[in-house]
N, C-alpha and C positions, 0 to 999 in steps of 0.2 A: 503800964499805960492803960488808959481808958479811951475808948472811941465812942463819941456821941454823934449820932446822925440826927440833925435838926431839920424838921420839915414842917411846912405850913399846911394845916388842915389834915383831917383824917383821910386814910386810904379808903376809897369808896368801893371798889370792886372786890368781890369775894375771892376771885382767882388770884388777885394781887396780894390780898391779905394772907392767903394760904402760902404762897411762895415766899413772902416776907417772913412769915413765922418759921418756915423751914430753914432759911438762911440765918435768921437771928439765932436759932438754936445751935446751928453749926458754928457760927462765929464765936459764941460764948464758950465753946470748947477751947478756944485759943486766947481770948482776951476779955476783959470787962467791956461790955457793950451796952449802950443805952440808945434807944430810939425815942427821941423827944418830939412829940407832935404838938405844935403850937395851935391852940384853939383860937380860931378867928371869931369875931362877932358874927352873929347869924345874918346880919344885914350887909355884910361886906360885898357880896356878889351883886348887890343892887347899886353899888357905887361905881363911879368912873374908874378906869384903869389906873390912873395916877393916884387916886385916893386909896384904892386897894393896895397898891404897892407901898404907899406910905404907912398904912395901917400894919401891913405885914412886916415892913422894915422895923417898926418900933418893937414888935414882938420878937423879931430875930435879934436885935441889939440887946434886949433884956435877957434873952436866952444865952448870950455869949459870955456872961459874967464869969462863969467857971471854966471856960475853954481857954487853954494855954495857946493853942495854935489853931485858929479857925481857917477853914478852907472852903471857898464857895465851889459848888458843883455848877459850872457855868459853861455854856458853849464857847465863850471867849477865852477859856483857860487852856493851859498846856494839855496835850493829849498823850499821856503816857500809855505804853502798851502794858500788859499784865505784869511782865517782869520789872519794868520801871516803877510801876505802882507798888509792887512788893518791896522794892528797894527804898522807895519813899517812906513806907511804913517802918521798915527796918531802921532807917536813919532817924526817924522821929523817935523810935524807942531808944536808940542809942544816945540821942541827945537829951534824954531825960524828960521828954514831954509827958506831962501827967494826964492831960485831957486833950486829945486831938479831936476837933469838931469839924464835921463836914455839914454843909448847909445846902439844902435844896429849897429854892424859893417857891413862890406860888406860880400860878399860870402865866403871869406877866413878867416874871423874873425879879430882879433886884433894883432898888433905888440907887441913885448916885451916892447917897450917904453910905449905903452898905458897901458899895465898891470902894469907897475911900477908907472905910473902917476895916475892911477885909480885902487886902490887895492880892492875897494868894488865891489862885483859881485853878481848878482842874476840870477838864472836859471829858465826858464819856465818849463823845463822838462829835463830828461836825454836823451830824443830823440833829434835828430837834425832836426831843421826846417829851411827853407830858410829864408834869411834875409828879404824877401818880406812878407811872410805870418806871421812871428812872430810879425810884426807891428800890425796886426789886433788882434792876440791873446793877445798881451800885453794890447792894448787899452780896450779889453773886460774885462780883469782882473783889470785894473785900474778903470773902471766904477763899476765893481762888488765891489771893495774895498770901494769905496765911498758910495755905497748903504749899505754896512755892517756898516761903520762908522756912517751913518745917521739912521741906524735901519730900513731901507726900505726893502720891501719883495722880492727883486730880487734874493737874494742869498738863496738857500735852502740847508742846511747842513744835 
């Protein structure tokens, strides 16, 4: 199975880039992983919120072409603990999913069209995090999940 993390716009802060690079390398020890950054038009931040979401939504839909099982990372989703998330990944692998895609939206979230197209949602927390920092948090949890699956000592419950 391949896991693709789709996110809107590049990661801005160097400390996030460094942390993301560390966990990307660790994750690739377990599975084929791709972090797909969708490049927005340079003028997008000058647009109203609804226009920004629409523009991002089109980019996201186009990026989902090769994803067998898309999952939105969204505050409205189910909140699994780390063991449940590991089980979710294990079940996806056992079901023969070829490309599991997790999607992080832009600063204003997703359009209704994206919610209709991708009904499956997971939440990292009931708190709101920036679309930049959640990338690092998600990758740490993805790494943690694979150490749980493999029975390695990283996770301490």
